[in-house]
N, C-alpha and C positions, 0 to 999 in steps of 0.2 A: 463496527468496532474502530473505524478510522476517525470519525469526528467525535468531539466531546459529547458525552452522554451522561446519564444518571441512571442508576439502578437502585431499587429498594429491595433489601433482603432482610426479612423479618421486620424489625423496627428501625433498621439502619439504612441510611442513604449513602451511596458512594458515587463519586463523580470523577471525571477525567478517564479517557479510554484506557491508557496504559495502567492506571491504578485499578480500574475495574477488572481488566484482564488478569492482573496478578492476583487480585482478591479471589476471583473465580477459580483460578488455578490452585490456590491454597485451600479454599473451601471444598472444592470438588477435585481432589488430587488424582483421580484416575479417569483417563490417562493423564500423566503429568504433561504440562505444556511448556515447561522450561527444562532444559537439560539438567541432570543431577550433578554432573562434573562442574566444579566451581569456575574453571576457565571458560567452558562452553556456556555456562549460565551468564557469566560476565559478557561474553561476546554477544549473546542474545540480547542482553540489556543495551549494549552499545548499538546494535542494529535497530532496536526499537526506538532508541533516542535519535538515530540517524533518520528514520522514517518521519518522526514527529518534528524534528528541527531542521531537516534539510529537504527531503523529498516533498513533504506536504506544503511547506511555504513556496517552493518553486512551482509546484502544481497550481496552487492557488493564485500566485502572481500571474502565471501564464494565462489562466482562465479568466481572471477577474480584472486585470489591468486594462484600461482603455488606451494606454499609451503603447504605441507600436514598438518603440525602442525598448521599453521595459519587457514587453512580450518576447522580443528577440533575445534579450539577455536571459530571460527565464528559460527559453528553449535551450540555449547553450548550457545553462546550469543544470537543467533537467537531463539533458543528454549526458553530461558528465556524471550525474548521479546514477543514471541507468548503467553507464559503463562501469562504474565502481561496484554497483550491485552485481553485475554480470561477472566481473573478474575477481573481486575481493570477497564478495558474499557467496553467491551461488557457486562460482567457479572453484572456490577453495574449501567451502564448508559442506556442500551437499553430496560430494562424492558421486556415486551412481544413483543415489536416491532422488525422489521427485521433489522433496521439500528442502527448506533452507538448511536444515541439519541432517539431511539424508532421508532415511526411511520414516522417521517420526515427525509428524506435524508439530509445530511449536507456536508460541505466541508471536514469534517473528513473522511467520507466514500469515497469521491472522491480523497482524498489524499492517502489513504491506498490502495484502490482497484487496481490501476494499478500494484502495486508490487505483489499483489496476482494473478493477471492475468499472470504475468511473472513467477510465481512460477514453471511452467512447466520446465523452463530452469534449475532451481536448482535441481528439481527432476531428470531430464535427465542427467545432467552433474555431480551432486554431490550426487545423491541418497538421497536427503533430501526433502521429501514431507511434507505436513502439517500433523503433528501427529494426529492420530485418536481421542485422548483424548480431543482435542480442538473442541468440538462439536458446541459450540456457534459461534466460528470463522468460522467453515464450513457452518453453517446456514446463517451467515452474507454474506459470499462470494457467496453462491448460490442466495441469495436475490438480490444482486447487479448484478450478472451475468444474471439474468432473466429480468432485467429492459429493456424496449424497447430502451431507450437512450443508454444504455451500449451495447446492442446487435448491434446497428447501427454502432458502432465504434470499436467493439471487434476484436481482432486478435486471430488466432488459436494458439494452443500449438506449432504446427510446426513452425509458424512464429517466436515465441520467441526462440525456440531451434535453428533455423537457424540464427536468429539475433545475438544471444550470442555466437555462435560457435567460433568466432574470439577472444572472451574474455576468454572463459572457457578453459584454457589450460588443456588437459587431464592429469590425474594423474595415474601413474602406480599403479596397484592393489598391496596392501601390501601382502607379503607372509604369 
C-alpha cells in the first residue's frame, strides 16, 4: 500500500495508493478505515499526505542517492519526520491505543507501515535504523507487525534488502 499501484475492481481500474485505499474503504465500509468525526478524518488525510509528500521522498532520497551529502541531508530530514510522527502524530492522537488513532486501525496506519517494514533496507545500506528514543513509534510498528492481516502479507528484512540492492548505490566509507 505504500508504492503506487493499480487495482481492478469489476471493470474499473483505480491507481495511486492513497486513492485505492480510500476507494476500498468506501466499497468495503466495515470496518471503517477512516474516522467518522470530520476533524479526525481531516487529520487522517493530513497524515496520509505527510507520508506521501514528506516521509516517502526523504526515505527514497536516503536510499537511492549516490551523493553522500544528499544522503546526510535526507537522514536529518527523516529524523525530523520521525520526531514529528512520534510527538505530533502518535504522541497526541493514539492515546493508550496501539494505532495512530488509538484502538482502531486506520488508513493512516496502512499508509505508513509499509515504509517501516522496508526500513531494514535503510538500516542495511545507510546505517539508519529507527532511533531508540522514538519509543511510541517502535510500539506502533510492533503492534502493526503482530496483526494477523499484516503477517499474512509481510516480507522479510532480507526481501527488502535484496529488493533495494539495485537502488542503493554503495557509498565509500569516509576516511
